[in-house]
C-alpha positions as YAML, in Angstrom:
chain: A
units: angstrom
residues:
- id: 1
  name: MET
  ca: [11.25, 22.51, 161.18]
- id: 2
  name: ASP
  ca: [12.81, 22.72, 164.07]
- id: 3
  name: ARG
  ca: [16.70, 25.17, 163.29]
- id: 4
  name: ALA
  ca: [19.65, 23.70, 164.19]
- id: 5
  name: PRO
  ca: [22.13, 27.50, 165.30]
- id: 6
  name: PRO
  ca: [25.32, 27.02, 164.32]
- id: 7
  name: ARG
  ca: [28.23, 26.28, 166.82]
- id: 8
  name: ALA
  ca: [31.66, 27.75, 166.78]
- id: 9
  name: GLU
  ca: [34.13, 25.61, 167.84]
- id: 10
  name: GLY
  ca: [34.67, 23.97, 170.59]
- id: 11
  name: GLY
  ca: [31.02, 22.74, 170.87]
- id: 12
  name: ILE
  ca: [29.46, 26.36, 171.59]
- id: 13
  name: ARG
  ca: [26.50, 27.52, 170.39]
- id: 14
  name: LEU
  ca: [26.56, 30.64, 168.53]
- id: 15
  name: PRO
  ca: [23.29, 33.14, 169.22]
- id: 16
  name: GLN
  ca: [20.27, 31.52, 167.52]
- id: 17
  name: GLN
  ca: [18.60, 33.78, 164.45]
- id: 18
  name: PRO
  ca: [15.31, 35.70, 165.65]
- id: 19
  name: ALA
  ca: [12.37, 33.43, 166.53]
- id: 20
  name: ASP
  ca: [9.64, 34.46, 164.63]
- id: 21
  name: GLU
  ca: [7.64, 34.88, 167.72]
- id: 22
  name: LYS
  ca: [8.91, 35.83, 171.88]
- id: 23
  name: LEU
  ca: [7.42, 34.72, 175.16]
- id: 24
  name: LEU
  ca: [7.20, 38.82, 175.87]
- id: 25
  name: ASP
  ca: [6.76, 40.33, 172.55]
- id: 26
  name: GLY
  ca: [5.40, 44.04, 172.52]
- id: 27
  name: ILE
  ca: [6.47, 44.09, 177.24]
- id: 28
  name: ARG
  ca: [8.54, 46.88, 178.18]
- id: 29
  name: VAL
  ca: [10.02, 46.68, 181.33]
- id: 30
  name: LEU
  ca: [11.64, 50.27, 182.91]
- id: 31
  name: ASP
  ca: [14.55, 49.01, 184.42]
- id: 32
  name: LEU
  ca: [15.60, 51.44, 187.61]
- id: 33
  name: SER
  ca: [17.86, 48.82, 189.94]
- id: 34
  name: ARG
  ca: [21.19, 47.82, 190.08]
- id: 35
  name: ILE
  ca: [23.77, 45.73, 191.40]
- id: 36
  name: LEU
  ca: [22.49, 41.43, 191.18]
- id: 37
  name: ALA
  ca: [19.05, 40.84, 192.35]
- id: 38
  name: GLY
  ca: [16.89, 43.29, 190.33]
- id: 39
  name: PRO
  ca: [19.26, 43.28, 186.90]
- id: 40
  name: TYR
  ca: [18.63, 39.97, 187.42]
- id: 41
  name: CYS
  ca: [14.77, 39.43, 187.60]
- id: 42
  name: THR
  ca: [14.91, 42.06, 184.45]
- id: 43
  name: MET
  ca: [17.86, 39.56, 182.75]
- id: 44
  name: THR
  ca: [14.91, 37.14, 182.59]
- id: 45
  name: LEU
  ca: [12.07, 39.52, 181.44]
- id: 46
  name: GLY
  ca: [14.77, 40.41, 178.70]
- id: 47
  name: ASP
  ca: [15.95, 36.73, 177.78]
- id: 48
  name: LEU
  ca: [11.97, 36.60, 176.80]
- id: 49
  name: GLY
  ca: [12.08, 38.95, 174.67]
- id: 50
  name: ALA
  ca: [11.24, 41.89, 176.24]
- id: 51
  name: GLU
  ca: [12.30, 45.02, 175.79]
- id: 52
  name: ILE
  ca: [14.35, 46.10, 179.26]
- id: 53
  name: ILE
  ca: [14.80, 50.01, 180.07]
- id: 54
  name: LYS
  ca: [18.79, 50.17, 181.98]
- id: 55
  name: VAL
  ca: [17.85, 53.76, 183.55]
- id: 56
  name: GLU
  ca: [21.36, 54.02, 185.19]
- id: 57
  name: ARG
  ca: [22.81, 57.37, 186.74]
- id: 58
  name: PRO
  ca: [25.22, 59.45, 184.26]
- id: 59
  name: GLY
  ca: [28.96, 58.89, 184.65]
- id: 60
  name: GLY
  ca: [28.88, 55.71, 186.82]
- id: 61
  name: GLY
  ca: [25.78, 53.93, 186.57]
- id: 62
  name: ASP
  ca: [25.11, 50.15, 188.05]
- id: 63
  name: ASP
  ca: [27.89, 49.92, 191.06]
- id: 64
  name: THR
  ca: [28.76, 46.90, 188.65]
- id: 65
  name: ARG
  ca: [30.13, 48.29, 186.77]
- id: 66
  name: THR
  ca: [33.50, 49.00, 189.13]
- id: 67
  name: TRP
  ca: [33.14, 45.54, 191.15]
- id: 68
  name: GLY
  ca: [36.43, 44.96, 189.52]
- id: 69
  name: PRO
  ca: [38.48, 43.00, 188.56]
- id: 70
  name: PRO
  ca: [37.89, 40.77, 186.04]
- id: 71
  name: PHE
  ca: [37.26, 43.34, 183.23]
- id: 72
  name: ALA
  ca: [37.13, 43.12, 179.68]
- id: 73
  name: GLY
  ca: [36.49, 45.74, 177.61]
- id: 74
  name: GLY
  ca: [36.36, 48.72, 180.35]
- id: 75
  name: GLU
  ca: [33.37, 46.54, 181.74]
- id: 76
  name: SER
  ca: [33.25, 44.18, 184.77]
- id: 77
  name: ALA
  ca: [32.67, 41.28, 184.71]
- id: 78
  name: TYR
  ca: [30.22, 41.39, 187.28]
- id: 79
  name: TYR
  ca: [28.81, 43.45, 185.98]
- id: 80
  name: LEU
  ca: [28.50, 41.43, 182.63]
- id: 81
  name: CYS
  ca: [27.11, 38.70, 184.12]
- id: 82
  name: CYS
  ca: [23.23, 40.15, 183.97]
- id: 83
  name: ASN
  ca: [22.64, 42.84, 182.19]
- id: 84
  name: ARG
  ca: [22.66, 41.40, 178.90]
- id: 85
  name: ASN
  ca: [19.50, 42.35, 176.24]
- id: 86
  name: LYS
  ca: [19.15, 45.82, 177.75]
- id: 87
  name: LYS
  ca: [19.28, 49.06, 176.66]
- id: 88
  name: SER
  ca: [21.32, 51.97, 178.53]
- id: 89
  name: ILE
  ca: [20.26, 55.30, 178.87]
- id: 90
  name: THR
  ca: [21.34, 57.97, 181.88]
- id: 91
  name: ILE
  ca: [19.15, 60.21, 183.31]
- id: 92
  name: ASP
  ca: [19.81, 61.86, 186.52]
- id: 93
  name: LEU
  ca: [16.70, 61.13, 188.92]
- id: 94
  name: LYS
  ca: [17.46, 63.64, 191.17]
- id: 95
  name: HIS
  ca: [16.75, 66.22, 188.03]
- id: 96
  name: PRO
  ca: [13.77, 67.52, 188.06]
- id: 97
  name: ARG
  ca: [13.57, 67.36, 184.73]
- id: 98
  name: GLY
  ca: [15.28, 63.72, 185.01]
- id: 99
  name: MET
  ca: [12.31, 62.27, 186.89]
- id: 100
  name: GLU
  ca: [9.31, 63.61, 184.28]
- id: 101
  name: LEU
  ca: [11.68, 62.06, 181.33]
- id: 102
  name: VAL
  ca: [11.54, 58.74, 183.81]
- id: 103
  name: LYS
  ca: [7.61, 59.89, 184.39]
- id: 104
  name: GLU
  ca: [6.79, 60.05, 180.50]
- id: 105
  name: LEU
  ca: [8.87, 56.37, 180.14]
- id: 106
  name: ALA
  ca: [6.92, 55.00, 182.61]
- id: 107
  name: LYS
  ca: [2.93, 56.00, 180.71]
- id: 108
  name: SER
  ca: [4.58, 53.58, 177.67]
- id: 109
  name: SER
  ca: [6.09, 50.90, 179.66]
- id: 110
  name: ASP
  ca: [4.00, 47.81, 181.11]
- id: 111
  name: VAL
  ca: [6.16, 47.25, 183.42]
- id: 112
  name: ILE
  ca: [8.73, 48.55, 186.39]
- id: 113
  name: VAL
  ca: [11.56, 47.03, 188.58]
- id: 114
  name: GLU
  ca: [13.11, 49.65, 191.37]
- id: 115
  name: ASN
  ca: [15.30, 48.33, 194.50]
- id: 116
  name: PHE
  ca: [15.46, 51.67, 196.09]
- id: 117
  name: THR
  ca: [15.16, 51.85, 199.87]
- id: 118
  name: PRO
  ca: [11.53, 52.22, 201.01]
- id: 119
  name: GLY
  ca: [9.63, 55.62, 201.08]
- id: 120
  name: LEU
  ca: [12.61, 56.88, 198.06]
- id: 121
  name: MET
  ca: [10.83, 56.23, 194.79]
- id: 122
  name: LYS
  ca: [8.23, 58.43, 196.75]
- id: 123
  name: ARG
  ca: [9.88, 61.24, 197.34]
- id: 124
  name: PHE
  ca: [10.99, 61.32, 193.59]
- id: 125
  name: GLY
  ca: [7.55, 61.22, 192.73]
- id: 126
  name: LEU
  ca: [8.01, 57.89, 191.10]
- id: 127
  name: ASP
  ca: [6.19, 55.39, 193.25]
- id: 128
  name: PHE
  ca: [3.66, 53.09, 191.86]
- id: 129
  name: GLU
  ca: [0.18, 54.98, 193.11]
- id: 130
  name: THR
  ca: [1.47, 58.15, 190.77]
- id: 131
  name: LEU
  ca: [2.52, 56.24, 188.06]
- id: 132
  name: ARG
  ca: [-0.32, 54.20, 188.06]
- id: 133
  name: ARG
  ca: [-2.19, 57.47, 187.38]
- id: 134
  name: GLU
  ca: [-1.87, 57.40, 184.16]
- id: 135
  name: ASN
  ca: [-1.19, 53.85, 183.29]
- id: 136
  name: PRO
  ca: [-3.36, 51.81, 185.34]
- id: 137
  name: ARG
  ca: [-2.55, 48.40, 184.09]
- id: 138
  name: LEU
  ca: [1.45, 49.05, 185.43]
- id: 139
  name: ILE
  ca: [2.70, 46.50, 187.34]
- id: 140
  name: TYR
  ca: [5.15, 48.42, 189.78]
- id: 141
  name: CYS
  ca: [8.31, 45.33, 191.19]
- id: 142
  name: SER
  ca: [9.83, 46.86, 194.84]
- id: 143
  name: ILE
  ca: [12.64, 44.48, 195.28]
- id: 144
  name: THR
  ca: [14.07, 45.16, 198.56]
- id: 145
  name: ALA
  ca: [15.89, 43.63, 201.49]
- id: 146
  name: TYR
  ca: [13.08, 44.04, 204.67]
- id: 147
  name: GLY
  ca: [10.19, 44.61, 202.96]
- id: 148
  name: GLN
  ca: [7.75, 47.93, 202.58]
- id: 149
  name: ASP
  ca: [6.93, 47.16, 205.97]
- id: 150
  name: GLY
  ca: [7.60, 45.84, 209.25]
- id: 151
  name: PRO
  ca: [10.46, 46.50, 212.18]
- id: 152
  name: TYR
  ca: [13.93, 46.33, 209.28]
- id: 153
  name: ARG
  ca: [12.08, 48.36, 206.64]
- id: 154
  name: ASP
  ca: [14.76, 51.18, 206.14]
- id: 155
  name: ARG
  ca: [17.02, 49.16, 206.91]
- id: 156
  name: PRO
  ca: [19.87, 48.03, 203.97]
- id: 157
  name: GLY
  ca: [21.01, 44.94, 203.35]
- id: 158
  name: TYR
  ca: [23.16, 43.06, 201.04]
- id: 159
  name: ASP
  ca: [23.11, 39.34, 199.92]
- id: 160
  name: MET
  ca: [25.69, 38.25, 202.55]
- id: 161
  name: VAL
  ca: [23.33, 40.60, 205.47]
- id: 162
  name: LEU
  ca: [20.20, 38.45, 204.34]
- id: 163
  name: SER
  ca: [22.18, 35.44, 203.88]
- id: 164
  name: ALA
  ca: [22.88, 35.60, 208.10]
- id: 165
  name: VAL
  ca: [19.67, 37.46, 208.74]
- id: 166
  name: GLY
  ca: [17.53, 35.09, 206.57]
- id: 167
  name: GLY
  ca: [19.39, 31.70, 207.87]
- id: 168
  name: LEU
  ca: [20.98, 30.21, 205.21]
- id: 169
  name: MET
  ca: [24.53, 31.24, 206.37]
- id: 170
  name: TRP
  ca: [23.96, 29.58, 209.95]
- id: 171
  name: ILE
  ca: [23.26, 26.28, 207.95]
- id: 172
  name: THR
  ca: [25.83, 26.57, 205.60]
- id: 173
  name: GLY
  ca: [29.58, 24.88, 206.67]
- id: 174
  name: PRO
  ca: [31.52, 22.83, 207.50]
- id: 175
  name: GLU
  ca: [30.76, 20.73, 210.51]
- id: 176
  name: GLY
  ca: [31.32, 22.16, 213.52]
- id: 177
  name: GLY
  ca: [32.78, 24.96, 211.93]
- id: 178
  name: GLU
  ca: [31.90, 28.37, 211.05]
- id: 179
  name: PRO
  ca: [29.07, 29.84, 209.61]
- id: 180
  name: CYS
  ca: [30.06, 30.85, 205.88]
- id: 181
  name: LYS
  ca: [28.10, 32.00, 202.92]
- id: 182
  name: VAL
  ca: [27.43, 30.74, 199.87]
- id: 183
  name: GLY
  ca: [30.00, 31.18, 196.90]
- id: 184
  name: VAL
  ca: [27.42, 33.23, 194.86]
- id: 185
  name: ALA
  ca: [24.88, 35.75, 195.91]
- id: 186
  name: ILE
  ca: [22.49, 32.99, 195.59]
- id: 187
  name: THR
  ca: [19.80, 34.83, 197.88]
- id: 188
  name: ASP
  ca: [20.09, 37.99, 194.98]
- id: 189
  name: VAL
  ca: [19.84, 35.04, 192.34]
- id: 190
  name: LEU
  ca: [16.59, 33.17, 193.71]
- id: 191
  name: THR
  ca: [15.46, 37.23, 194.42]
- id: 192
  name: GLY
  ca: [15.25, 37.50, 190.96]
- id: 193
  name: ILE
  ca: [14.25, 35.10, 189.54]
- id: 194
  name: SER
  ca: [11.59, 34.73, 192.23]
- id: 195
  name: ALA
  ca: [10.45, 39.04, 191.06]
- id: 196
  name: SER
  ca: [10.21, 37.99, 187.46]
- id: 197
  name: GLY
  ca: [8.21, 34.85, 188.05]
- id: 198
  name: ALA
  ca: [6.20, 36.96, 190.02]
- id: 199
  name: ILE
  ca: [6.24, 39.33, 187.37]
- id: 200
  name: LEU
  ca: [4.82, 37.09, 184.77]
- id: 201
  name: ALA
  ca: [1.67, 36.16, 186.70]
- id: 202
  name: ALA
  ca: [0.86, 39.85, 186.95]
- id: 203
  name: LEU
  ca: [1.00, 40.40, 183.56]
- id: 204
  name: LEU
  ca: [-1.24, 37.14, 183.01]
- id: 205
  name: ARG
  ca: [-3.39, 38.37, 185.23]
- id: 206
  name: ARG
  ca: [-3.22, 41.81, 183.91]
- id: 207
  name: GLU
  ca: [-3.98, 40.07, 180.35]
- id: 208
  name: ARG
  ca: [-7.24, 38.50, 182.79]
- id: 209
  name: GLY
  ca: [-8.17, 41.28, 184.45]
- id: 210
  name: GLY
  ca: [-6.94, 44.57, 182.82]
- id: 211
  name: ARG
  ca: [-5.08, 46.09, 185.79]
- id: 212
  name: GLY
  ca: [-1.91, 46.34, 186.77]
- id: 213
  name: GLN
  ca: [-0.54, 46.07, 190.29]
- id: 214
  name: TYR
  ca: [1.96, 46.58, 192.54]
- id: 215
  name: LEU
  ca: [4.61, 43.70, 193.96]
- id: 216
  name: ASP
  ca: [6.17, 43.63, 197.01]
- id: 217
  name: CYS
  ca: [9.58, 41.62, 197.46]
- id: 218
  name: SER
  ca: [11.88, 41.31, 199.54]
- id: 219
  name: LEU
  ca: [14.80, 39.01, 199.57]
- id: 220
  name: LEU
  ca: [14.64, 38.50, 203.96]
- id: 221
  name: ASP
  ca: [11.01, 37.08, 202.80]
- id: 222
  name: ILE
  ca: [12.64, 34.26, 199.54]
- id: 223
  name: GLN
  ca: [15.39, 33.59, 201.47]
- id: 224
  name: VAL
  ca: [13.36, 31.97, 204.10]
- id: 225
  name: SER
  ca: [10.85, 30.38, 202.34]
- id: 226
  name: ALA
  ca: [13.98, 28.93, 200.57]
- id: 227
  name: LEU
  ca: [14.47, 27.39, 204.07]
- id: 228
  name: ALA
  ca: [12.49, 24.33, 202.53]
- id: 229
  name: ASN
  ca: [13.26, 21.39, 204.72]
- id: 230
  name: ILE
  ca: [15.55, 22.89, 206.69]
- id: 231
  name: ALA
  ca: [12.87, 25.92, 207.96]
- id: 232
  name: SER
  ca: [10.03, 22.75, 207.82]
- id: 233
  name: ASN
  ca: [12.36, 21.08, 210.48]
- id: 234
  name: TYR
  ca: [12.13, 23.30, 212.93]
- id: 235
  name: LEU
  ca: [8.91, 24.24, 212.62]
- id: 236
  name: VAL
  ca: [7.00, 20.70, 212.62]
- id: 237
  name: ALA
  ca: [9.72, 19.55, 214.96]
- id: 238
  name: GLY
  ca: [11.06, 22.06, 217.00]
- id: 239
  name: LYS
  ca: [14.54, 21.15, 215.06]
- id: 240
  name: GLU
  ca: [17.42, 23.41, 215.66]
- id: 241
  name: ALA
  ca: [19.48, 23.63, 212.42]
- id: 242
  name: GLN
  ca: [23.43, 23.11, 212.19]
- id: 243
  name: ARG
  ca: [26.22, 22.84, 209.46]
- id: 244
  name: TRP
  ca: [26.88, 19.74, 207.56]
- id: 245
  name: GLY
  ca: [29.68, 20.93, 204.89]
- id: 246
  name: THR
  ca: [28.83, 19.48, 202.07]
- id: 247
  name: ALA
  ca: [26.34, 16.33, 204.15]
- id: 248
  name: HIS
  ca: [23.17, 15.66, 204.69]
- id: 249
  name: GLU
  ca: [21.64, 15.31, 208.52]
- id: 250
  name: SER
  ca: [19.21, 12.70, 207.79]
- id: 251
  name: ILE
  ca: [20.58, 10.91, 204.44]
- id: 252
  name: ILE
  ca: [23.80, 8.83, 203.80]
- id: 253
  name: PRO
  ca: [25.93, 9.27, 201.03]
- id: 254
  name: TYR
  ca: [24.77, 12.13, 200.72]
- id: 255
  name: GLN
  ca: [27.76, 14.20, 200.47]
- id: 256
  name: VAL
  ca: [31.18, 14.54, 199.34]
- id: 257
  name: PHE
  ca: [34.22, 12.19, 199.17]
- id: 258
  name: GLN
  ca: [37.86, 13.21, 198.89]
- id: 259
  name: THR
  ca: [38.77, 10.42, 196.32]
- id: 260
  name: LYS
  ca: [42.94, 9.38, 195.60]
- id: 261
  name: ASP
  ca: [43.52, 12.32, 193.51]
- id: 262
  name: HIS
  ca: [39.97, 14.95, 193.47]
- id: 263
  name: PRO
  ca: [36.91, 15.66, 194.94]
- id: 264
  name: ILE
  ca: [33.84, 13.47, 193.86]
- id: 265
  name: ALA
  ca: [30.17, 13.95, 194.84]
- id: 266
  name: ILE
  ca: [28.05, 11.58, 195.67]
- id: 267
  name: ALA
  ca: [24.22, 11.03, 196.12]
- id: 268
  name: ALA
  ca: [23.08, 7.49, 197.38]
- id: 269
  name: ALA
  ca: [19.49, 8.61, 198.31]
- id: 270
  name: ASN
  ca: [17.43, 5.51, 199.25]
- id: 271
  name: GLN
  ca: [18.50, 1.60, 199.39]
- id: 272
  name: LYS
  ca: [17.88, 0.64, 196.31]
- id: 273
  name: LEU
  ca: [21.31, 3.49, 195.67]
- id: 274
  name: TRP
  ca: [22.83, 2.21, 198.52]
- id: 275
  name: ILE
  ca: [23.08, -1.62, 197.34]
- id: 276
  name: ARG
  ca: [23.76, 0.19, 194.43]
- id: 277
  name: PHE
  ca: [26.89, 2.00, 195.92]
- id: 278
  name: CYS
  ca: [27.75, -1.16, 198.28]
- id: 279
  name: ARG
  ca: [28.11, -3.38, 195.57]
- id: 280
  name: VAL
  ca: [30.66, -0.92, 193.14]
- id: 281
  name: ILE
  ca: [32.65, -0.30, 195.78]
- id: 282
  name: ASP
  ca: [33.04, -3.75, 195.93]
- id: 283
  name: LYS
  ca: [31.50, -3.58, 199.55]
- id: 284
  name: PRO
  ca: [27.82, -5.79, 199.74]
- id: 285
  name: GLU
  ca: [28.60, -7.18, 202.80]
- id: 286
  name: TRP
  ca: [27.71, -3.78, 204.21]
- id: 287
  name: THR
  ca: [24.30, -3.98, 203.09]
- id: 288
  name: ASP
  ca: [23.46, -6.88, 205.10]
- id: 289
  name: ASN
  ca: [25.35, -5.55, 208.56]
- id: 290
  name: PRO
  ca: [22.93, -4.40, 210.72]
- id: 291
  name: ARG
  ca: [24.46, -0.60, 211.44]
- id: 292
  name: PHE
  ca: [24.33, 0.26, 208.19]
- id: 293
  name: GLU
  ca: [21.13, -2.16, 206.79]
- id: 294
  name: SER
  ca: [18.66, 0.99, 206.33]
- id: 295
  name: ASN
  ca: [18.93, 4.76, 206.56]
- id: 296
  name: PRO
  ca: [18.20, 5.24, 209.46]
- id: 297
  name: LYS
  ca: [20.66, 2.84, 211.13]
- id: 298
  name: ARG
  ca: [23.16, 4.37, 208.69]
- id: 299
  name: VAL
  ca: [22.41, 8.04, 209.96]
- id: 300
  name: GLU
  ca: [23.00, 6.97, 213.43]
- id: 301
  name: ASN
  ca: [26.87, 5.53, 212.75]
- id: 302
  name: ARG
  ca: [27.43, 8.14, 210.58]
- id: 303
  name: ILE
  ca: [30.96, 8.33, 212.20]
- id: 304
  name: GLU
  ca: [32.16, 4.94, 211.71]
- id: 305
  name: LEU
  ca: [30.28, 4.54, 207.90]
- id: 306
  name: LEU
  ca: [31.82, 7.44, 206.92]
- id: 307
  name: ALA
  ca: [35.51, 6.79, 208.33]
- id: 308
  name: LEU
  ca: [35.40, 3.33, 205.85]
- id: 309
  name: ILE
  ca: [33.50, 5.25, 203.39]
- id: 310
  name: ASN
  ca: [36.68, 7.35, 203.13]
- id: 311
  name: GLU
  ca: [39.17, 4.98, 202.82]
- id: 312
  name: VAL
  ca: [37.57, 3.13, 200.63]
- id: 313
  name: MET
  ca: [37.58, 6.15, 198.39]
- id: 314
  name: GLY
  ca: [40.49, 6.89, 198.52]
- id: 315
  name: GLN
  ca: [42.00, 4.43, 196.49]
- id: 316
  name: LYS
  ca: [41.07, 5.17, 192.88]
- id: 317
  name: PRO
  ca: [40.22, 8.55, 191.35]
- id: 318
  name: CYS
  ca: [37.76, 10.79, 190.74]
- id: 319
  name: ASP
  ca: [36.88, 9.46, 187.17]
- id: 320
  name: GLU
  ca: [37.10, 5.78, 187.53]
- id: 321
  name: TRP
  ca: [34.73, 5.76, 190.39]
- id: 322
  name: VAL
  ca: [31.81, 8.15, 188.31]
- id: 323
  name: LYS
  ca: [32.44, 6.25, 185.51]
- id: 324
  name: LEU
  ca: [31.57, 2.76, 187.99]
- id: 325
  name: PHE
  ca: [28.94, 4.50, 189.14]
- id: 326
  name: VAL
  ca: [27.62, 6.09, 186.18]
- id: 327
  name: GLU
  ca: [27.45, 2.32, 184.77]
- id: 328
  name: ALA
  ca: [26.02, 1.11, 187.91]
- id: 329
  name: SER
  ca: [23.21, 4.04, 187.71]
- id: 330
  name: VAL
  ca: [24.12, 6.13, 191.14]
- id: 331
  name: PRO
  ca: [23.60, 10.15, 190.63]
- id: 332
  name: CYS
  ca: [27.47, 11.38, 191.38]
- id: 333
  name: GLY
  ca: [29.65, 13.85, 189.84]
- id: 334
  name: PRO
  ca: [33.09, 15.45, 190.02]
- id: 335
  name: VAL
  ca: [33.19, 18.93, 191.90]
- id: 336
  name: ASN
  ca: [34.12, 21.18, 188.86]
- id: 337
  name: SER
  ca: [35.54, 23.89, 188.75]
- id: 338
  name: MET
  ca: [35.20, 27.22, 186.61]
- id: 339
  name: GLU
  ca: [37.62, 26.16, 183.85]
- id: 340
  name: SER
  ca: [35.87, 22.23, 184.20]
- id: 341
  name: LEU
  ca: [32.66, 22.89, 184.01]
- id: 342
  name: PHE
  ca: [32.93, 25.65, 180.92]
- id: 343
  name: SER
  ca: [34.44, 22.64, 179.09]
- id: 344
  name: ASP
  ca: [32.06, 20.07, 180.00]
- id: 345
  name: PRO
  ca: [30.79, 18.69, 177.25]
- id: 346
  name: GLN
  ca: [27.14, 18.19, 179.04]
- id: 347
  name: VAL
  ca: [27.22, 22.07, 180.18]
- id: 348
  name: LEU
  ca: [28.54, 23.08, 176.09]
- id: 349
  name: HIS
  ca: [25.28, 20.63, 175.31]
- id: 350
  name: ARG
  ca: [22.83, 22.21, 176.81]
- id: 351
  name: ASP
  ca: [23.96, 26.03, 175.02]
- id: 352
  name: MET
  ca: [24.90, 27.19, 178.98]
- id: 353
  name: VAL
  ca: [28.10, 29.10, 177.09]
- id: 354
  name: VAL
  ca: [26.91, 31.55, 174.25]
- id: 355
  name: GLU
  ca: [29.31, 33.64, 172.33]
- id: 356
  name: VAL
  ca: [27.79, 36.81, 172.01]
- id: 357
  name: PRO
  ca: [29.88, 39.99, 169.76]
- id: 358
  name: HIS
  ca: [30.03, 43.61, 171.97]
- id: 359
  name: PRO
  ca: [31.36, 47.26, 170.72]
- id: 360
  name: THR
  ca: [33.99, 46.93, 173.75]
- id: 361
  name: ILE
  ca: [35.66, 43.37, 173.56]
- id: 362
  name: GLY
  ca: [34.76, 41.53, 171.04]
- id: 363
  name: SER
  ca: [33.82, 38.16, 170.58]
- id: 364
  name: LEU
  ca: [32.22, 37.77, 174.74]
- id: 365
  name: ARG
  ca: [31.10, 34.72, 176.53]
- id: 366
  name: LEU
  ca: [27.99, 34.66, 178.78]
- id: 367
  name: GLY
  ca: [26.16, 31.66, 180.79]
- id: 368
  name: GLY
  ca: [23.46, 30.71, 178.62]
- id: 369
  name: VAL
  ca: [19.54, 31.03, 178.89]
- id: 370
  name: PRO
  ca: [19.31, 27.76, 181.47]
- id: 371
  name: ILE
  ca: [15.31, 26.96, 180.23]
- id: 372
  name: LYS
  ca: [14.72, 25.42, 177.05]
- id: 373
  name: TYR
  ca: [10.94, 26.63, 174.76]
- id: 374
  name: SER
  ca: [10.50, 24.56, 171.84]
- id: 375
  name: GLU
  ca: [7.81, 27.03, 169.88]
- id: 376
  name: THR
  ca: [9.55, 30.47, 171.49]
- id: 377
  name: PRO
  ca: [13.33, 29.99, 172.40]
- id: 378
  name: ALA
  ca: [14.26, 32.22, 174.34]
- id: 379
  name: GLU
  ca: [17.82, 33.76, 172.49]
- id: 380
  name: ILE
  ca: [20.78, 36.47, 173.73]
- id: 381
  name: ARG
  ca: [19.38, 39.94, 171.46]
- id: 382
  name: LEU
  ca: [21.55, 42.00, 172.60]
- id: 383
  name: PRO
  ca: [25.31, 42.41, 174.85]
- id: 384
  name: PRO
  ca: [25.98, 43.93, 178.35]
- id: 385
  name: PRO
  ca: [25.30, 47.65, 176.86]
- id: 386
  name: LEU
  ca: [27.72, 50.67, 177.55]
- id: 387
  name: LEU
  ca: [26.89, 53.27, 179.55]
- id: 388
  name: GLY
  ca: [24.48, 55.25, 178.10]
- id: 389
  name: GLU
  ca: [24.76, 53.45, 175.38]
- id: 390
  name: HIS
  ca: [21.25, 53.91, 174.35]
- id: 391
  name: THR
  ca: [20.12, 57.51, 175.44]
- id: 392
  name: ASP
  ca: [19.62, 59.06, 172.20]
- id: 393
  name: SER
  ca: [17.59, 56.21, 170.22]
- id: 394
  name: ILE
  ca: [15.32, 55.96, 174.22]
- id: 395
  name: LEU
  ca: [14.09, 58.87, 173.81]
- id: 396
  name: GLY
  ca: [14.04, 60.07, 169.94]
- id: 397
  name: ASP
  ca: [11.70, 56.38, 168.83]
- id: 398
  name: VAL
  ca: [10.33, 55.80, 172.32]
- id: 399
  name: LEU
  ca: [9.79, 59.73, 173.42]
- id: 400
  name: ARG
  ca: [10.07, 61.45, 170.44]
- id: 401
  name: TYR
  ca: [11.85, 63.54, 171.26]
- id: 402
  name: SER
  ca: [14.05, 66.09, 169.19]
- id: 403
  name: PRO
  ca: [18.13, 65.77, 168.38]
- id: 404
  name: GLU
  ca: [17.47, 69.46, 169.57]
- id: 405
  name: GLN
  ca: [15.68, 68.58, 172.64]
- id: 406
  name: ILE
  ca: [18.13, 65.70, 173.20]
- id: 407
  name: ALA
  ca: [20.79, 68.16, 172.57]
- id: 408
  name: GLN
  ca: [19.54, 70.43, 175.47]
- id: 409
  name: LEU
  ca: [19.39, 67.24, 178.14]
- id: 410
  name: ARG
  ca: [22.75, 66.54, 177.61]
- id: 411
  name: GLN
  ca: [23.15, 70.15, 177.78]
- id: 412
  name: GLN
  ca: [21.34, 70.89, 181.27]
- id: 413
  name: LYS
  ca: [22.58, 67.50, 182.89]
- id: 414
  name: VAL
  ca: [19.96, 65.92, 182.73]
- id: 415
  name: VAL
  ca: [21.19, 62.91, 180.94]
...
């Protein structure tokens, strides 16, 4: 029987009771990553039930812990967004004893995720070839800016830089305007999602073949692959890309329009939708106009048609237009702010806002798990950890260290 988890006031679903079985039960991930791409990857695996051991540097931890304001309970909102379902242990990787601790943890881990610059893990003695000698089933995922080889191998990089180098910034921004970055670090997010998928595929292959493998995952490669039809336009036809703002270069109307009070996104992406669109805005004669009768004609006469549409759209408020277009089955929606997004009834119904207890914040609101599983639901079991919150329990439960041994490591400032 399906369980129906209780809902808090306002329709926010509270965390589910633990599922009887999780997709990644028994999988341990040693997370040596920080910032966003790596932590997003390991958070995704944690949502699926894997045990995530997040290794952080003593005294500071993940860089994003200080990326604020805003802060809550001493933790930055940035850090909180991508570190749930993890346990935090602090280890000084520059200390020889710290390197040995990581090696010990790697022996009992299924996956390692790291995003240090190429070659650094080898200098630490924590590279794939070294660790696989003790654990041949280890899956080792390295996330870097440009990959493990090539002329840019040693260059550092952040999402914003890679969105520029990877072509995304070239196609983002107002028509005729300057290049813009996407409002969220989407290259990092895409890389984290891609890396988690690669790890899952490697885990499946390991279960069939019995061996681990090395995964070389770069932000540049992921961003280039994500250009999709824009890349194809150039590779197939030599067509250079340009910025279109919210518009589409080959479909009209497919963009944001300003209504009487608020912008609305409309996607009339085929001829049937175009006919419905014209009926809703009370311009049925446009469907017979030779300048607008087909999508190629609409693209050819883009400036004239968009001026006419903008004039009509400004005559009614957004909510009224949404109601009319929804009734006509024309894809549309308001351009939501964060406030309107996280009070949207569909977002709440789909459990995309959850509340979890946190030791310093109290009740912490987080974004929900995006994929719904019928048999083994993903869930938020642990809030984002405090720095080093689980150091003693990991050393004791995983490595079987005694309290005296742990105290000695602290005295030596290894942990």
